Structures are given as C-alpha cells and as structure tokens.
C-alpha positions as CSV (number, residue, x, y, z in Angstrom):
1,X,-112.1,7.9,-85.4
2,X,-111.6,11.6,-86.3
3,X,-108.3,13.3,-87.1
4,X,-107.0,16.8,-87.8
5,X,-104.0,18.2,-89.7
6,X,-100.8,18.6,-87.6
7,X,-100.7,22.4,-88.1
8,X,-104.2,22.7,-86.6
9,X,-102.8,21.2,-83.4
10,X,-100.0,23.8,-83.1
11,X,-100.9,26.5,-80.7
12,X,-99.5,28.1,-77.5
13,X,-101.1,25.5,-75.3
14,X,-100.2,22.3,-77.2
15,X,-96.8,23.3,-78.7
16,X,-94.8,22.2,-75.7
17,X,-96.4,18.7,-75.8
18,X,-95.9,18.5,-79.6
19,X,-92.2,19.3,-79.1
20,X,-91.9,16.6,-76.5
21,X,-93.5,14.0,-78.9
22,X,-91.1,15.1,-81.7
23,X,-88.1,14.7,-79.3
24,X,-89.4,11.3,-78.2
25,X,-89.6,10.1,-81.9
26,X,-86.2,11.6,-82.7
27,X,-84.6,9.5,-80.0
28,X,-85.8,6.4,-81.9
29,X,-88.8,5.5,-79.7
30,X,-91.7,3.9,-81.6
31,X,-94.2,3.2,-78.8
32,X,-96.8,5.6,-77.4
33,X,-95.5,8.8,-75.7
34,X,-96.2,9.3,-72.0
35,X,-95.2,12.7,-70.4
36,X,-92.3,12.2,-68.0
37,X,-92.9,13.4,-64.4
38,X,-89.9,15.6,-63.7
39,X,-88.6,18.9,-62.5
40,X,-88.0,21.3,-65.4
41,X,-85.5,23.5,-63.6
42,X,-83.4,25.8,-65.7
43,X,-80.1,24.4,-66.8
44,X,-78.5,27.8,-66.2
45,X,-79.9,28.0,-62.7
46,X,-81.9,31.1,-63.5
47,X,-85.4,29.7,-63.1
48,X,-86.5,32.6,-60.8
49,X,-85.6,35.2,-63.3
50,X,-86.9,33.1,-66.2
51,X,-90.3,32.9,-64.4
52,X,-90.3,36.6,-63.5
53,X,-89.5,37.6,-67.1
54,X,-92.2,35.2,-68.3
55,X,-94.7,36.8,-66.0
56,X,-93.8,40.3,-67.1
57,X,-93.9,39.3,-70.8
58,X,-97.5,38.1,-70.2
59,X,-98.2,41.5,-68.6
60,X,-96.7,43.2,-71.7
61,X,-93.8,44.7,-69.7
62,X,-91.0,42.3,-70.6
63,X,-88.1,44.7,-69.8
64,X,-89.3,45.9,-66.5
65,X,-87.0,43.6,-64.6
66,X,-83.8,42.5,-66.3
67,X,-81.1,39.9,-65.8
68,X,-78.6,42.8,-65.2
69,X,-80.7,43.9,-62.2
70,X,-80.6,40.4,-60.8
71,X,-76.8,40.2,-61.3
72,X,-76.3,43.4,-59.4
73,X,-78.4,42.1,-56.6
74,X,-76.6,38.7,-56.6
75,X,-73.1,40.1,-55.9
76,X,-74.4,41.6,-52.7
77,X,-75.6,38.2,-51.4
78,X,-73.9,35.3,-49.7
79,X,-72.2,32.8,-52.0
80,X,-74.8,30.1,-51.3
81,X,-77.3,32.0,-53.5
82,X,-75.5,30.6,-56.5
83,X,-76.8,27.2,-55.5
84,X,-80.5,28.3,-55.4
85,X,-82.6,31.2,-54.1
86,X,-84.8,30.8,-51.0
87,X,-88.0,32.7,-50.3
88,X,-86.1,35.1,-48.1
89,X,-83.6,35.7,-51.0
90,X,-86.5,36.4,-53.3
91,X,-88.1,38.8,-50.8
92,X,-84.7,40.6,-50.5
93,X,-84.7,41.0,-54.3
94,X,-88.2,42.3,-54.3
95,X,-87.2,44.9,-51.7
96,X,-84.4,46.1,-54.0
97,X,-86.9,46.5,-56.8
98,X,-89.2,48.4,-54.4
99,X,-86.5,50.8,-53.3
100,X,-85.7,51.4,-57.0
101,X,-89.4,52.3,-57.6
102,X,-89.9,49.5,-60.2
103,X,-93.7,49.9,-60.7
104,X,-95.0,46.6,-59.3
105,X,-97.6,45.8,-56.7
106,X,-95.4,44.9,-53.7
107,X,-98.4,44.1,-51.4
108,X,-98.9,41.1,-53.7
109,X,-95.3,40.3,-54.2
110,X,-94.5,40.1,-50.5
111,X,-97.6,38.0,-49.7
112,X,-97.3,34.2,-49.9
113,X,-100.8,32.9,-50.7
114,X,-99.8,29.2,-50.6
115,X,-101.4,27.2,-47.8
116,X,-99.2,25.1,-45.6
117,X,-99.8,21.8,-47.4
118,X,-99.9,21.2,-51.2
119,X,-99.0,17.6,-51.7
120,X,-100.2,16.9,-55.2
121,X,-101.2,18.5,-58.5
122,X,-104.9,18.2,-57.8
123,X,-104.6,20.2,-54.6
124,X,-102.3,22.7,-56.3
125,X,-104.8,23.2,-59.1
126,X,-107.7,23.8,-56.6
127,X,-105.6,26.3,-54.7
128,X,-104.8,28.2,-57.9
129,X,-108.5,28.3,-59.0
130,X,-109.4,29.8,-55.6
131,X,-107.1,32.8,-56.2
132,X,-108.3,36.0,-57.9
133,X,-107.6,36.0,-61.7
134,X,-104.0,37.0,-62.4
135,X,-100.4,36.1,-62.9
136,X,-98.6,34.2,-60.1
137,X,-95.0,33.2,-59.4
138,X,-94.6,29.7,-57.9
139,X,-91.8,27.8,-56.2
140,X,-92.4,24.1,-56.2
141,X,-90.2,21.2,-55.2
142,X,-89.1,19.1,-52.3
143,X,-87.7,22.0,-50.2
144,X,-87.4,25.8,-50.1
145,X,-85.1,25.8,-53.1
146,X,-87.8,24.7,-55.5
147,X,-88.2,25.3,-59.3
148,X,-89.8,28.6,-60.2
149,X,-92.5,29.0,-62.8
150,X,-95.6,31.0,-63.5
151,X,-99.3,30.1,-63.3
152,X,-102.1,32.0,-65.1
153,X,-105.4,32.0,-63.2
154,X,-108.6,32.9,-65.0
155,X,-111.1,32.2,-62.3
156,X,-113.0,29.4,-60.5
157,X,-113.4,26.2,-62.5
158,X,-111.3,27.7,-65.3
159,X,-108.2,25.9,-66.7
160,X,-104.9,27.0,-65.1
161,X,-102.0,27.5,-67.5
162,X,-98.3,27.3,-66.7
163,X,-95.5,29.4,-68.2
164,X,-92.2,27.7,-67.8
165,X,-88.7,28.8,-68.8
166,X,-87.7,31.9,-70.8
167,X,-85.5,32.4,-73.9
168,X,-85.3,35.1,-76.4
169,X,-84.6,32.5,-79.1
170,X,-88.3,31.5,-79.6
171,X,-91.8,33.0,-79.9
172,X,-93.4,32.9,-77.4
173,X,-90.2,32.9,-75.3
174,X,-91.6,30.4,-72.8
175,X,-93.3,27.0,-72.7
176,X,-97.1,27.2,-72.3
177,X,-99.0,24.2,-71.0
178,X,-102.0,23.2,-68.9
179,X,-101.2,22.8,-65.2
180,X,-102.4,19.2,-65.2
181,X,-99.3,18.2,-67.2
182,X,-97.0,19.4,-64.4
183,X,-97.3,16.1,-62.6
184,X,-93.9,16.4,-60.8
185,X,-95.3,18.9,-58.3
186,X,-95.4,17.3,-54.8
187,X,-94.7,20.3,-52.7
188,X,-95.3,24.1,-53.2
189,X,-93.1,26.4,-51.1
190,X,-94.7,29.7,-52.0
191,X,-97.0,31.5,-54.4
192,X,-97.2,35.2,-55.0
193,X,-99.1,37.4,-57.4
194,X,-97.2,39.6,-60.0
195,X,-99.1,42.7,-60.9
196,X,-98.2,46.1,-62.3
197,X,-98.5,49.3,-60.3
198,X,-98.0,52.2,-62.8
199,X,-96.5,55.3,-61.3
200,X,-95.3,53.6,-58.2
201,X,-92.7,55.6,-56.2
202,X,-91.0,54.2,-53.1
203,X,-91.4,56.6,-50.2
204,X,-87.9,55.6,-49.0
205,X,-86.3,56.3,-52.3
206,X,-83.2,54.1,-53.1
207,X,-82.1,53.8,-49.5
208,X,-80.4,50.4,-48.9
209,X,-81.2,48.1,-46.0
210,X,-78.7,47.9,-43.1
211,X,-78.0,44.2,-44.0
212,X,-77.3,45.1,-47.6
213,X,-74.9,48.0,-46.6
214,X,-73.0,45.6,-44.3
215,X,-72.6,43.0,-47.1
216,X,-71.4,45.6,-49.6
217,X,-68.9,46.9,-47.1
218,X,-67.5,43.4,-46.6
219,X,-67.1,43.0,-50.4
220,X,-64.9,46.2,-50.7
C-alpha cells in the first residue's frame, strides 16, 4: 500500500472532498466517508449569480457582472423571482446585460444546448464532453428552478470539472470538483456557454423592453 503526505493531496480539484472528510470527522464520525448525494443550492438563494461569477472568475473577468446588477434587475421582476429564477428569468437578465453592452457572447448565452433528456450523471457527463471546450452555466434539478453551477469542458474524453458556489472569503472563491462527484444530478433544465466578446456594443443601446417598461411603471 502506498501513501502520500496530506499537503500533497491539497489542490483545487481535491480540496472540496478533503473539506468534506474533515467535516465528517469533526461531527464525530469514525467510519469511512461516503459522499452524500444532495443538491448544493446556495443558502442565500443566489446560486445563479454565484455560478455566473464563478464562470467569469475562471475567464479572468470577475467584476464584469456584479450582484448590484442582479439586484437592479430583480426589483423589476415579479415577486416570485425571490423563490427561484426560471430559464425565462435568466434570459431576461441576459437581455438586460446585452442592452447595457456587457461584453459577452449572447449567441451562446441565449442558446440552450441541453438535450431533452438528461436523467443521470453518466448522460450529463457525455453531453458535456460533446460540447466545444469552454465554460458553461448549468441548471440542474427536478424542475425548471434547479440549482445553478458551472462546468468546465476541455474536450472529448477529457475530465469535466464543476465550479460550485462563490464567496470572496476563500481562494479560489468556489468549490472545484470532478463532475463525477455531483451524483445528485437527475435532471438538467438548461446548459449555456459563457464566453467573452471584447468590444461588444448593443445596436439597440440601453433601450428597455416593453415588458420591462410596464413593470417599472407599475412599481412607481
């Protein structure tokens, strides 16, 4: 049997699992550790923005989209957005960013590349490996209000990584783990690629949609 020093195991890929083992032991457990299959939704209900910020951090543009921008969008939406954001709500937010000329590739953001049926982690992993290398936002769960996280695709037959959560209190600011450990995935609602588009300018400027103007008028 071979062994290595604990510090040699500590890297971006394994750190999440080491933290889970430490927590398992701190709770007084003495048996072997088995990863729990569960949804890792943000306790603050900000998993969409956590995922978006994690994706932009990976793309070395961490301040391109901020929580303040989301807050400004949220007040223009129906109250039920506080209970979770749907794909249509995400698309509406992307349209606001587009009108504000935030330099992202909106052809990718507006395109859902998820097939109709992803029922398990094996199928999800295969779908990811079939995508062009890049950074992808994912919503997975039992319905349209799934948990959002990021997958990093390197190419066919390459390991897919997950970026989950986001906090300024640690480095890196998100959990990094192989996709195979996200065993709670049973349904994927949507997948879209996040890519930068330097110099992008919306041809419509900051014109608001008719729906957004009506909502803002009702709030006055």
